[in-house]
A tleap script that builds the chain and sets N, CA, C and O, in Angstrom:
source leaprc.protein.ff14SB
mol = sequence {
  NMET SER LYS LYS ILE LEU VAL VAL ASP ASP
  GLU GLU PHE VAL ARG LYS ALA VAL ALA ASP
  LYS LEU LYS SER ASP GLY PHE ASP VAL LEU
  GLU ALA ASP ASN GLY GLU LYS ALA VAL GLU
  MET ALA LEU SER GLY HIE PRO ASP LEU ILE
  LEU LEU ASP VAL ILE MET PRO LYS MET ASP
  GLY ILE GLU ALA MET LYS LYS ILE ARG GLU
  ASP ALA TRP GLY LYS ASP VAL PRO LEU ILE
  LEU LEU THR ARG ILE GLU PRO ASP ASP LYS
  MET LEU GLN GLU ILE ILE ASN HIE LYS PRO
  THR TYR TYR LEU VAL LYS SER ASN TYR ARG
  ILE GLU ASP ILE VAL GLU LYS VAL LYS GLU
  LYS LEU GLY CALA
}
set mol.1.N position { -59.113 -71.426 -69.628 }
set mol.1.CA position { -58.112 -71.255 -70.670 }
set mol.1.C position { -58.338 -72.318 -71.748 }
set mol.1.O position { -58.427 -73.511 -71.456 }
set mol.2.N position { -58.429 -71.861 -72.987 }
set mol.2.CA position { -58.716 -72.832 -74.046 }
set mol.2.C position { -57.448 -73.573 -74.470 }
set mol.2.O position { -56.333 -73.069 -74.335 }
set mol.3.N position { -57.650 -74.756 -74.976 }
set mol.3.CA position { -56.552 -75.611 -75.417 }
set mol.3.C position { -56.014 -75.116 -76.753 }
set mol.3.O position { -56.762 -74.615 -77.592 }
set mol.4.N position { -54.697 -75.266 -76.938 }
set mol.4.CA position { -54.031 -74.814 -78.154 }
set mol.4.C position { -53.715 -76.026 -79.031 }
set mol.4.O position { -53.117 -77.001 -78.576 }
set mol.5.N position { -54.130 -75.943 -80.294 }
set mol.5.CA position { -53.933 -77.017 -81.255 }
set mol.5.C position { -53.072 -76.503 -82.404 }
set mol.5.O position { -53.327 -75.423 -82.938 }
set mol.6.N position { -52.051 -77.276 -82.788 }
set mol.6.CA position { -51.252 -76.958 -83.964 }
set mol.6.C position { -51.746 -77.836 -85.107 }
set mol.6.O position { -51.693 -79.063 -85.025 }
set mol.7.N position { -52.230 -77.194 -86.181 }
set mol.7.CA position { -52.728 -77.908 -87.364 }
set mol.7.C position { -51.684 -77.757 -88.468 }
set mol.7.O position { -51.368 -76.645 -88.891 }
set mol.8.N position { -51.155 -78.887 -88.927 }
set mol.8.CA position { -50.090 -78.871 -89.935 }
set mol.8.C position { -50.539 -79.650 -91.165 }
set mol.8.O position { -50.752 -80.861 -91.106 }
set mol.9.N position { -50.678 -78.934 -92.281 }
set mol.9.CA position { -51.054 -79.573 -93.545 }
set mol.9.C position { -50.665 -78.630 -94.664 }
set mol.9.O position { -50.944 -77.433 -94.588 }
set mol.10.N position { -50.022 -79.149 -95.708 }
set mol.10.CA position { -49.639 -78.299 -96.829 }
set mol.10.C position { -50.815 -77.992 -97.745 }
set mol.10.O position { -50.733 -77.085 -98.573 }
set mol.11.N position { -51.904 -78.735 -97.607 }
set mol.11.CA position { -53.106 -78.448 -98.393 }
set mol.11.C position { -53.915 -77.391 -97.640 }
set mol.11.O position { -54.546 -77.676 -96.622 }
set mol.12.N position { -53.881 -76.166 -98.166 }
set mol.12.CA position { -54.502 -75.044 -97.471 }
set mol.12.C position { -55.985 -75.284 -97.191 }
set mol.12.O position { -56.471 -74.951 -96.110 }
set mol.13.N position { -56.700 -75.854 -98.148 }
set mol.13.CA position { -58.131 -76.094 -97.964 }
set mol.13.C position { -58.381 -76.978 -96.742 }
set mol.13.O position { -59.241 -76.677 -95.914 }
set mol.14.N position { -57.632 -78.056 -96.639 }
set mol.14.CA position { -57.797 -78.987 -95.518 }
set mol.14.C position { -57.404 -78.305 -94.209 }
set mol.14.O position { -58.137 -78.365 -93.222 }
set mol.15.N position { -56.230 -77.652 -94.213 }
set mol.15.CA position { -55.733 -76.983 -92.998 }
set mol.15.C position { -56.731 -75.942 -92.497 }
set mol.15.O position { -57.059 -75.903 -91.311 }
set mol.16.N position { -57.208 -75.103 -93.407 }
set mol.16.CA position { -58.144 -74.033 -93.009 }
set mol.16.C position { -59.473 -74.615 -92.532 }
set mol.16.O position { -60.053 -74.124 -91.564 }
set mol.17.N position { -59.952 -75.646 -93.199 }
set mol.17.CA position { -61.233 -76.240 -92.808 }
set mol.17.C position { -61.152 -76.828 -91.396 }
set mol.17.O position { -62.050 -76.621 -90.579 }
set mol.18.N position { -60.077 -77.556 -91.118 }
set mol.18.CA position { -59.901 -78.145 -89.784 }
set mol.18.C position { -59.699 -77.030 -88.745 }
set mol.18.O position { -60.304 -77.057 -87.673 }
set mol.19.N position { -58.850 -76.058 -89.072 }
set mol.19.CA position { -58.579 -74.949 -88.146 }
set mol.19.C position { -59.854 -74.165 -87.836 }
set mol.19.O position { -60.115 -73.836 -86.679 }
set mol.20.N position { -60.642 -73.869 -88.857 }
set mol.20.CA position { -61.883 -73.103 -88.649 }
set mol.20.C position { -62.860 -73.861 -87.754 }
set mol.20.O position { -63.500 -73.266 -86.887 }
set mol.21.N position { -62.976 -75.160 -87.961 }
set mol.21.CA position { -63.887 -75.968 -87.127 }
set mol.21.C position { -63.390 -75.993 -85.678 }
set mol.21.O position { -64.186 -75.872 -84.747 }
set mol.22.N position { -62.091 -76.149 -85.488 }
set mol.22.CA position { -61.540 -76.141 -84.130 }
set mol.22.C position { -61.757 -74.782 -83.454 }
set mol.22.O position { -62.127 -74.717 -82.282 }
set mol.23.N position { -61.523 -73.698 -84.205 }
set mol.23.CA position { -61.738 -72.355 -83.657 }
set mol.23.C position { -63.193 -72.171 -83.258 }
set mol.23.O position { -63.481 -71.626 -82.192 }
set mol.24.N position { -64.114 -72.622 -84.108 }
set mol.24.CA position { -65.543 -72.452 -83.803 }
set mol.24.C position { -65.949 -73.280 -82.583 }
set mol.24.O position { -66.962 -72.996 -81.945 }
set mol.25.N position { -65.155 -74.304 -82.264 }
set mol.25.CA position { -65.421 -75.113 -81.074 }
set mol.25.C position { -64.627 -74.628 -79.857 }
set mol.25.O position { -64.578 -75.305 -78.830 }
set mol.26.N position { -64.002 -73.443 -79.985 }
set mol.26.CA position { -63.382 -72.812 -78.827 }
set mol.26.C position { -61.901 -73.080 -78.607 }
set mol.26.O position { -61.364 -72.730 -77.556 }
set mol.27.N position { -61.235 -73.692 -79.571 }
set mol.27.CA position { -59.800 -73.947 -79.426 }
set mol.27.C position { -58.982 -72.783 -79.979 }
set mol.27.O position { -59.418 -72.099 -80.905 }
set mol.28.N position { -57.799 -72.560 -79.411 }
set mol.28.CA position { -56.813 -71.669 -80.013 }
set mol.28.C position { -56.085 -72.508 -81.053 }
set mol.28.O position { -55.719 -73.652 -80.783 }
set mol.29.N position { -55.873 -71.951 -82.235 }
set mol.29.CA position { -55.284 -72.745 -83.313 }
set mol.29.C position { -54.053 -72.055 -83.898 }
set mol.29.O position { -54.080 -70.869 -84.228 }
set mol.30.N position { -52.980 -72.825 -84.016 }
set mol.30.CA position { -51.783 -72.420 -84.736 }
set mol.30.C position { -51.775 -73.225 -86.036 }
set mol.30.O position { -52.262 -74.355 -86.068 }
set mol.31.N position { -51.222 -72.646 -87.112 }
set mol.31.CA position { -51.199 -73.355 -88.386 }
set mol.31.C position { -49.801 -73.329 -88.990 }
set mol.31.O position { -49.085 -72.331 -88.902 }
set mol.32.N position { -49.428 -74.450 -89.606 }
set mol.32.CA position { -48.169 -74.547 -90.344 }
set mol.32.C position { -48.438 -75.311 -91.630 }
set mol.32.O position { -49.311 -76.177 -91.679 }
set mol.33.N position { -47.671 -74.980 -92.684 }
set mol.33.CA position { -47.910 -75.627 -93.980 }
set mol.33.C position { -46.778 -76.558 -94.416 }
set mol.33.O position { -46.780 -77.057 -95.541 }
set mol.34.N position { -45.807 -76.789 -93.518 }
set mol.34.CA position { -44.763 -77.781 -93.815 }
set mol.34.C position { -44.149 -78.280 -92.506 }
set mol.34.O position { -44.378 -77.710 -91.440 }
set mol.35.N position { -43.374 -79.342 -92.606 }
set mol.35.CA position { -42.814 -79.980 -91.421 }
set mol.35.C position { -41.824 -79.121 -90.659 }
set mol.35.O position { -41.786 -79.167 -89.429 }
set mol.36.N position { -41.013 -78.328 -91.374 }
set mol.36.CA position { -40.049 -77.462 -90.691 }
set mol.36.C position { -40.755 -76.462 -89.795 }
set mol.36.O position { -40.390 -76.287 -88.633 }
set mol.37.N position { -41.781 -75.799 -90.351 }
set mol.37.CA position { -42.551 -74.834 -89.551 }
set mol.37.C position { -43.244 -75.541 -88.390 }
set mol.37.O position { -43.349 -74.993 -87.292 }
set mol.38.N position { -43.712 -76.755 -88.640 }
set mol.38.CA position { -44.408 -77.518 -87.591 }
set mol.38.C position { -43.502 -77.735 -86.387 }
set mol.38.O position { -43.909 -77.520 -85.246 }
set mol.39.N position { -42.270 -78.163 -86.651 }
set mol.39.CA position { -41.331 -78.421 -85.551 }
set mol.39.C position { -41.048 -77.126 -84.804 }
set mol.39.O position { -41.087 -77.091 -83.574 }
set mol.40.N position { -40.762 -76.059 -85.550 }
set mol.40.CA position { -40.465 -74.758 -84.946 }
set mol.40.C position { -41.634 -74.277 -84.078 }
set mol.40.O position { -41.436 -73.872 -82.933 }
set mol.41.N position { -42.851 -74.323 -84.630 }
set mol.41.CA position { -44.027 -73.836 -83.900 }
set mol.41.C position { -44.362 -74.728 -82.708 }
set mol.41.O position { -44.782 -74.236 -81.661 }
set mol.42.N position { -44.180 -76.030 -82.865 }
set mol.42.CA position { -44.474 -76.954 -81.768 }
set mol.42.C position { -43.527 -76.709 -80.599 }
set mol.42.O position { -43.965 -76.610 -79.453 }
set mol.43.N position { -42.241 -76.611 -80.885 }
set mol.43.CA position { -41.260 -76.483 -79.815 }
set mol.43.C position { -41.268 -75.102 -79.170 }
set mol.43.O position { -40.877 -74.968 -78.010 }
set mol.44.N position { -41.708 -74.069 -79.897 }
set mol.44.CA position { -41.774 -72.736 -79.296 }
set mol.44.C position { -43.135 -72.463 -78.664 }
set mol.44.O position { -43.221 -71.765 -77.653 }
set mol.45.N position { -44.208 -73.013 -79.260 }
set mol.45.CA position { -45.555 -72.703 -78.779 }
set mol.45.C position { -46.167 -73.719 -77.832 }
set mol.45.O position { -47.170 -73.434 -77.178 }
set mol.46.N position { -45.569 -74.912 -77.754 }
set mol.46.CA position { -46.065 -75.988 -76.885 }
set mol.46.C position { -47.583 -76.156 -76.912 }
set mol.46.O position { -48.254 -75.984 -75.894 }
set mol.47.N position { -48.120 -76.496 -78.096 }
set mol.47.CA position { -49.572 -76.729 -78.165 }
set mol.47.C position { -49.972 -77.940 -77.326 }
set mol.47.O position { -49.137 -78.779 -76.987 }
set mol.48.N position { -51.255 -78.019 -76.997 }
set mol.48.CA position { -51.770 -79.143 -76.210 }
set mol.48.C position { -51.920 -80.401 -77.061 }
set mol.48.O position { -51.956 -81.514 -76.536 }
set mol.49.N position { -52.008 -80.217 -78.381 }
set mol.49.CA position { -52.154 -81.348 -79.297 }
set mol.49.C position { -51.710 -80.892 -80.681 }
set mol.49.O position { -51.866 -79.725 -81.040 }
set mol.50.N position { -51.152 -81.829 -81.459 }
set mol.50.CA position { -50.709 -81.526 -82.816 }
set mol.50.C position { -51.441 -82.437 -83.799 }
set mol.50.O position { -51.460 -83.656 -83.631 }
set mol.51.N position { -52.043 -81.835 -84.824 }
set mol.51.CA position { -52.604 -82.565 -85.963 }
set mol.51.C position { -51.575 -82.431 -87.075 }
set mol.51.O position { -51.298 -81.320 -87.526 }
set mol.52.N position { -51.007 -83.540 -87.524 }
set mol.52.CA position { -49.850 -83.486 -88.409 }
set mol.52.C position { -50.064 -84.324 -89.663 }
set mol.52.O position { -50.260 -85.537 -89.591 }
set mol.53.N position { -50.023 -83.651 -90.819 }
set mol.53.CA position { -50.103 -84.345 -92.102 }
set mol.53.C position { -48.796 -85.106 -92.315 }
set mol.53.O position { -47.750 -84.681 -91.825 }
set mol.54.N position { -48.841 -86.211 -93.028 }
set mol.54.CA position { -47.640 -87.011 -93.259 }
set mol.54.C position { -46.872 -86.531 -94.493 }
set mol.54.O position { -45.666 -86.300 -94.411 }
set mol.55.N position { -47.550 -86.376 -95.630 }
set mol.55.CA position { -46.885 -86.014 -96.880 }
set mol.55.C position { -46.894 -84.495 -97.037 }
set mol.55.O position { -47.937 -83.889 -97.284 }
set mol.56.N position { -45.688 -83.878 -96.885 }
set mol.56.CA position { -45.559 -82.421 -96.977 }
set mol.56.C position { -44.207 -82.049 -97.555 }
set mol.56.O position { -43.279 -82.858 -97.545 }
set mol.57.N position { -44.088 -80.806 -98.068 }
set mol.57.CA position { -42.792 -80.347 -98.571 }
set mol.57.C position { -41.841 -79.982 -97.420 }
set mol.57.O position { -42.255 -79.849 -96.269 }
set mol.58.N position { -40.583 -79.827 -97.759 }
set mol.58.CA position { -39.498 -79.418 -96.855 }
set mol.58.C position { -39.155 -80.488 -95.826 }
set mol.58.O position { -37.989 -80.863 -95.695 }
set mol.59.N position { -40.142 -80.982 -95.098 }
set mol.59.CA position { -39.930 -82.061 -94.139 }
set mol.59.C position { -41.260 -82.771 -93.982 }
set mol.59.O position { -42.274 -82.132 -93.702 }
set mol.60.N position { -41.269 -84.093 -94.159 }
set mol.60.CA position { -42.546 -84.793 -94.038 }
set mol.60.C position { -42.967 -84.933 -92.575 }
set mol.60.O position { -42.193 -84.654 -91.660 }
set mol.61.N position { -44.187 -85.364 -92.383 }
set mol.61.CA position { -44.738 -85.456 -91.033 }
set mol.61.C position { -44.043 -86.467 -90.146 }
set mol.61.O position { -43.957 -86.268 -88.934 }
set mol.62.N position { -43.540 -87.562 -90.732 }
set mol.62.CA position { -42.834 -88.569 -89.933 }
set mol.62.C position { -41.542 -87.968 -89.382 }
set mol.62.O position { -41.220 -88.152 -88.208 }
set mol.63.N position { -40.802 -87.251 -90.231 }
set mol.63.CA position { -39.556 -86.605 -89.809 }
set mol.63.C position { -39.855 -85.538 -88.756 }
set mol.63.O position { -39.145 -85.433 -87.756 }
set mol.64.N position { -40.911 -84.744 -88.982 }
set mol.64.CA position { -41.295 -83.707 -88.017 }
set mol.64.C position { -41.654 -84.352 -86.675 }
set mol.64.O position { -41.258 -83.859 -85.619 }
set mol.65.N position { -42.400 -85.450 -86.723 }
set mol.65.CA position { -42.782 -86.145 -85.488 }
set mol.65.C position { -41.535 -86.612 -84.741 }
set mol.65.O position { -41.466 -86.482 -83.519 }
set mol.66.N position { -40.551 -87.152 -85.456 }
set mol.66.CA position { -39.312 -87.609 -84.815 }
set mol.66.C position { -38.626 -86.454 -84.093 }
set mol.66.O position { -38.198 -86.592 -82.947 }
set mol.67.N position { -38.527 -85.307 -84.778 }
set mol.67.CA position { -37.851 -84.152 -84.186 }
set mol.67.C position { -38.607 -83.627 -82.966 }
set mol.67.O position { -37.991 -83.266 -81.963 }
set mol.68.N position { -39.920 -83.583 -83.047 }
set mol.68.CA position { -40.732 -83.132 -81.913 }
set mol.68.C position { -40.562 -84.097 -80.740 }
set mol.68.O position { -40.459 -83.662 -79.593 }
set mol.69.N position { -40.533 -85.395 -81.015 }
set mol.69.CA position { -40.404 -86.414 -79.967 }
set mol.69.C position { -39.033 -86.402 -79.295 }
set mol.69.O position { -38.893 -86.917 -78.185 }
set mol.70.N position { -38.009 -85.818 -79.951 }
set mol.70.CA position { -36.675 -85.717 -79.346 }
set mol.70.C position { -36.641 -84.707 -78.207 }
set mol.70.O position { -35.766 -84.782 -77.344 }
set mol.71.N position { -37.569 -83.772 -78.190 }
set mol.71.CA position { -37.635 -82.720 -77.186 }
set mol.71.C position { -38.283 -83.246 -75.902 }
set mol.71.O position { -39.179 -84.089 -75.959 }
set mol.72.N position { -37.833 -82.753 -74.746 }
set mol.72.CA position { -38.389 -83.205 -73.459 }
set mol.72.C position { -39.900 -82.961 -73.389 }
set mol.72.O position { -40.648 -83.830 -72.939 }
set mol.73.N position { -40.347 -81.791 -73.828 }
set mol.73.CA position { -41.783 -81.506 -73.854 }
set mol.73.C position { -42.460 -82.351 -74.928 }
set mol.73.O position { -43.524 -82.925 -74.695 }
set mol.74.N position { -41.839 -82.425 -76.104 }
set mol.74.CA position { -42.441 -83.055 -77.272 }
set mol.74.C position { -42.615 -84.558 -77.185 }
set mol.74.O position { -43.412 -85.134 -77.925 }
set mol.75.N position { -41.875 -85.202 -76.286 }
set mol.75.CA position { -41.973 -86.665 -76.233 }
set mol.75.C position { -43.344 -87.140 -75.777 }
set mol.75.O position { -43.724 -88.279 -76.047 }
set mol.76.N position { -44.092 -86.284 -75.089 }
set mol.76.CA position { -45.396 -86.689 -74.556 }
set mol.76.C position { -46.596 -85.958 -75.147 }
set mol.76.O position { -47.734 -86.270 -74.796 }
set mol.77.N position { -46.367 -84.991 -76.037 }
set mol.77.CA position { -47.499 -84.225 -76.566 }
set mol.77.C position { -48.392 -85.144 -77.414 }
set mol.77.O position { -47.885 -85.919 -78.226 }
set mol.78.N position { -49.716 -85.061 -77.231 }
set mol.78.CA position { -50.607 -85.838 -78.092 }
set mol.78.C position { -50.440 -85.398 -79.551 }
set mol.78.O position { -50.423 -84.206 -79.858 }
set mol.79.N position { -50.320 -86.375 -80.427 }
set mol.79.CA position { -50.054 -86.091 -81.827 }
set mol.79.C position { -50.926 -86.999 -82.682 }
set mol.79.O position { -50.869 -88.223 -82.562 }
set mol.80.N position { -51.730 -86.393 -83.544 }
set mol.80.CA position { -52.596 -87.155 -84.447 }
set mol.80.C position { -52.054 -86.992 -85.860 }
set mol.80.O position { -51.985 -85.879 -86.380 }
set mol.81.N position { -51.673 -88.095 -86.473 }
set mol.81.CA position { -51.197 -88.063 -87.854 }
set mol.81.C position { -52.386 -88.130 -88.802 }
set mol.81.O position { -53.292 -88.944 -88.625 }
set mol.82.N position { -52.370 -87.265 -89.809 }
set mol.82.CA position { -53.399 -87.253 -90.846 }
set mol.82.C position { -52.716 -87.533 -92.176 }
set mol.82.O position { -51.646 -86.987 -92.444 }
set mol.83.N position { -53.302 -88.355 -92.994 }
set mol.83.CA position { -52.695 -88.630 -94.283 }
set mol.83.C position { -53.731 -89.098 -95.291 }
set mol.83.O position { -54.859 -89.441 -94.937 }
set mol.84.N position { -53.331 -89.104 -96.535 }
set mol.84.CA position { -54.178 -89.642 -97.598 }
set mol.84.C position { -53.766 -91.062 -97.941 }
set mol.84.O position { -54.432 -91.721 -98.739 }
set mol.85.N position { -52.683 -91.542 -97.353 }
set mol.85.CA position { -52.168 -92.858 -97.735 }
set mol.85.C position { -52.285 -93.864 -96.598 }
set mol.85.O position { -52.186 -93.517 -95.421 }
set mol.86.N position { -52.495 -95.099 -96.976 }
set mol.86.CA position { -52.448 -96.191 -96.003 }
set mol.86.C position { -50.967 -96.485 -95.765 }
set mol.86.O position { -50.197 -96.524 -96.724 }
set mol.87.N position { -50.552 -96.691 -94.528 }
set mol.87.CA position { -49.128 -96.904 -94.270 }
set mol.87.C position { -48.654 -98.279 -94.757 }
set mol.87.O position { -49.383 -99.268 -94.675 }
set mol.88.N position { -47.412 -98.316 -95.267 }
set mol.88.CA position { -46.811 -99.610 -95.565 }
set mol.88.C position { -46.112 -100.094 -94.287 }
set mol.88.O position { -46.136 -99.401 -93.270 }
set mol.89.N position { -45.500 -101.262 -94.334 }
set mol.89.CA position { -44.894 -101.836 -93.131 }
set mol.89.C position { -43.800 -100.950 -92.541 }
set mol.89.O position { -43.730 -100.773 -91.324 }
set mol.90.N position { -42.947 -100.392 -93.401 }
set mol.90.CA position { -41.851 -99.541 -92.926 }
set mol.90.C position { -42.410 -98.286 -92.244 }
set mol.90.O position { -41.980 -97.915 -91.151 }
set mol.91.N position { -43.376 -97.640 -92.910 }
set mol.91.CA position { -43.968 -96.432 -92.335 }
set mol.91.C position { -44.686 -96.766 -91.029 }
set mol.91.O position { -44.611 -96.009 -90.061 }
set mol.92.N position { -45.372 -97.886 -91.009 }
set mol.92.CA position { -46.093 -98.286 -89.805 }
set mol.92.C position { -45.133 -98.461 -88.637 }
set mol.92.O position { -45.451 -98.068 -87.515 }
set mol.93.N position { -43.972 -99.042 -88.881 }
set mol.93.CA position { -42.983 -99.223 -87.815 }
set mol.93.C position { -42.488 -97.870 -87.309 }
set mol.93.O position { -42.350 -97.670 -86.103 }
set mol.94.N position { -42.218 -96.934 -88.236 }
set mol.94.CA position { -41.802 -95.576 -87.846 }
set mol.94.C position { -42.880 -94.916 -86.987 }
set mol.94.O position { -42.586 -94.286 -85.971 }
set mol.95.N position { -44.113 -95.071 -87.410 }
set mol.95.CA position { -45.233 -94.470 -86.689 }
set mol.95.C position { -45.319 -95.053 -85.279 }
set mol.95.O position { -45.433 -94.309 -84.304 }
set mol.96.N position { -45.266 -96.363 -85.173 }
set mol.96.CA position { -45.361 -97.022 -83.869 }
set mol.96.C position { -44.214 -96.586 -82.958 }
set mol.96.O position { -44.421 -96.340 -81.770 }
set mol.97.N position { -43.011 -96.490 -83.514 }
set mol.97.CA position { -41.836 -96.114 -82.720 }
set mol.97.C position { -41.961 -94.742 -82.083 }
set mol.97.O position { -41.399 -94.497 -81.015 }
set mol.98.N position { -42.699 -93.840 -82.733 }
set mol.98.CA position { -42.785 -92.464 -82.237 }
set mol.98.C position { -44.134 -92.145 -81.600 }
set mol.98.O position { -44.436 -90.983 -81.326 }
set mol.99.N position { -44.913 -93.136 -81.376 }
set mol.99.CA position { -46.119 -93.093 -80.558 }
set mol.99.C position { -47.094 -91.947 -80.844 }
set mol.99.O position { -47.363 -91.135 -79.960 }
set mol.100.N position { -47.623 -91.873 -82.062 }
set mol.100.CA position { -48.699 -90.903 -82.246 }
set mol.100.C position { -49.932 -91.384 -81.473 }
set mol.100.O position { -50.077 -92.576 -81.199 }
set mol.101.N position { -50.791 -90.471 -81.135 }
set mol.101.CA position { -52.010 -90.819 -80.420 }
set mol.101.C position { -52.981 -91.550 -81.342 }
set mol.101.O position { -53.598 -92.541 -80.953 }
set mol.102.N position { -53.109 -91.043 -82.575 }
set mol.102.CA position { -53.975 -91.653 -83.581 }
set mol.102.C position { -53.297 -91.516 -84.939 }
set mol.102.O position { -52.453 -90.642 -85.139 }
set mol.103.N position { -53.672 -92.380 -85.860 }
set mol.103.CA position { -53.261 -92.287 -87.254 }
set mol.103.C position { -54.552 -92.328 -88.059 }
set mol.103.O position { -55.217 -93.362 -88.106 }
set mol.104.N position { -54.914 -91.221 -88.690 }
set mol.104.CA position { -56.186 -91.133 -89.409 }
set mol.104.C position { -55.952 -90.960 -90.906 }
set mol.104.O position { -55.191 -90.087 -91.322 }
set mol.105.N position { -56.601 -91.784 -91.708 }
set mol.105.CA position { -56.554 -91.619 -93.152 }
set mol.105.C position { -57.673 -90.644 -93.527 }
set mol.105.O position { -58.848 -90.915 -93.279 }
set mol.106.N position { -57.301 -89.509 -94.125 }
set mol.106.CA position { -58.246 -88.414 -94.373 }
set mol.106.C position { -59.520 -88.857 -95.076 }
set mol.106.O position { -60.608 -88.391 -94.738 }
set mol.107.N position { -59.397 -89.752 -96.051 }
set mol.107.CA position { -60.580 -90.155 -96.810 }
set mol.107.C position { -61.587 -90.927 -95.962 }
set mol.107.O position { -62.747 -91.069 -96.350 }
set mol.108.N position { -61.152 -91.422 -94.811 }
set mol.108.CA position { -62.045 -92.190 -93.938 }
set mol.108.C position { -62.711 -91.338 -92.859 }
set mol.108.O position { -63.563 -91.830 -92.120 }
set mol.109.N position { -62.328 -90.065 -92.763 }
set mol.109.CA position { -62.835 -89.211 -91.685 }
set mol.109.C position { -63.321 -87.870 -92.216 }
set mol.109.O position { -62.730 -87.293 -93.128 }
set mol.110.N position { -64.409 -87.389 -91.628 }
set mol.110.CA position { -64.880 -86.033 -91.910 }
set mol.110.C position { -64.192 -85.092 -90.925 }
set mol.110.O position { -63.653 -85.532 -89.909 }
set mol.111.N position { -64.212 -83.812 -91.225 }
set mol.111.CA position { -63.592 -82.824 -90.331 }
set mol.111.C position { -64.187 -82.932 -88.929 }
set mol.111.O position { -63.467 -82.830 -87.936 }
set mol.112.N position { -65.492 -83.137 -88.851 }
set mol.112.CA position { -66.150 -83.260 -87.543 }
set mol.112.C position { -65.594 -84.444 -86.755 }
set mol.112.O position { -65.452 -84.378 -85.534 }
set mol.113.N position { -65.279 -85.532 -87.470 }
set mol.113.CA position { -64.711 -86.719 -86.808 }
set mol.113.C position { -63.324 -86.416 -86.245 }
set mol.113.O position { -62.980 -86.849 -85.146 }
set mol.114.N position { -62.536 -85.669 -87.012 }
set mol.114.CA position { -61.188 -85.304 -86.568 }
set mol.114.C position { -61.286 -84.440 -85.315 }
set mol.114.O position { -60.551 -84.656 -84.352 }
set mol.115.N position { -62.185 -83.470 -85.327 }
set mol.115.CA position { -62.375 -82.594 -84.167 }
set mol.115.C position { -62.842 -83.411 -82.959 }
set mol.115.O position { -62.426 -83.138 -81.833 }
set mol.116.N position { -63.694 -84.399 -83.179 }
set mol.116.CA position { -64.141 -85.272 -82.076 }
set mol.116.C position { -62.962 -86.033 -81.472 }
set mol.116.O position { -62.890 -86.197 -80.254 }
set mol.117.N position { -62.032 -86.500 -82.318 }
set mol.117.CA position { -60.840 -87.187 -81.821 }
set mol.117.C position { -59.988 -86.238 -80.960 }
set mol.117.O position { -59.453 -86.639 -79.927 }
set mol.118.N position { -59.870 -84.980 -81.398 }
set mol.118.CA position { -59.137 -83.977 -80.632 }
set mol.118.C position { -59.786 -83.801 -79.262 }
set mol.118.O position { -59.114 -83.844 -78.232 }
set mol.119.N position { -61.101 -83.603 -79.271 }
set mol.119.CA position { -61.828 -83.398 -78.007 }
set mol.119.C position { -61.714 -84.616 -77.097 }
set mol.119.O position { -61.529 -84.491 -75.887 }
set mol.120.N position { -61.827 -85.786 -77.696 }
set mol.120.CA position { -61.734 -87.031 -76.936 }
set mol.120.C position { -60.354 -87.122 -76.254 }
set mol.120.O position { -60.263 -87.459 -75.073 }
set mol.121.N position { -59.317 -86.828 -76.986 }
set mol.121.CA position { -57.955 -86.917 -76.438 }
set mol.121.C position { -57.720 -85.886 -75.352 }
set mol.121.O position { -57.063 -86.175 -74.352 }
set mol.122.N position { -58.254 -84.681 -75.539 }
set mol.122.CA position { -58.008 -83.591 -74.581 }
set mol.122.C position { -59.054 -83.543 -73.471 }
set mol.122.O position { -58.955 -82.726 -72.556 }
set mol.123.N position { -60.039 -84.403 -73.552 }
set mol.123.CA position { -61.104 -84.377 -72.545 }
set mol.123.C position { -61.900 -83.094 -72.594 }
set mol.123.O position { -62.409 -82.631 -71.573 }
set mol.124.N position { -62.009 -82.509 -73.799 }
set mol.124.CA position { -62.705 -81.213 -73.951 }
set mol.124.C position { -64.162 -81.436 -74.346 }
set mol.124.O position { -64.908 -80.472 -74.520 }
savepdb mol mol.pdb
quit
């Protein structure tokens, strides 16, 4: 049974590129383009790992992560935050409090690197 990954990013190009690479590597992929959909899909679909953009419309990734972490299932799901920004002290504290597995700045990673982090975390 293949692992299910939820890819959340409001930038369609980035979301599709990451999703396509994960699919080609044998993962089942769910996609959301904002934080509200991310929370809904995460809590109903229980993916094995969530790739979550930070800056998004409707609900940002930090808020979505908080809501997912409030759920009994969601408190332990591996979650990788993706962003274009370096965190400031306040954001860093929020991130640490909600225990993401990784925090990746998009400009520092290629899609292949992100997929490697997913595989590394899932032992795939």
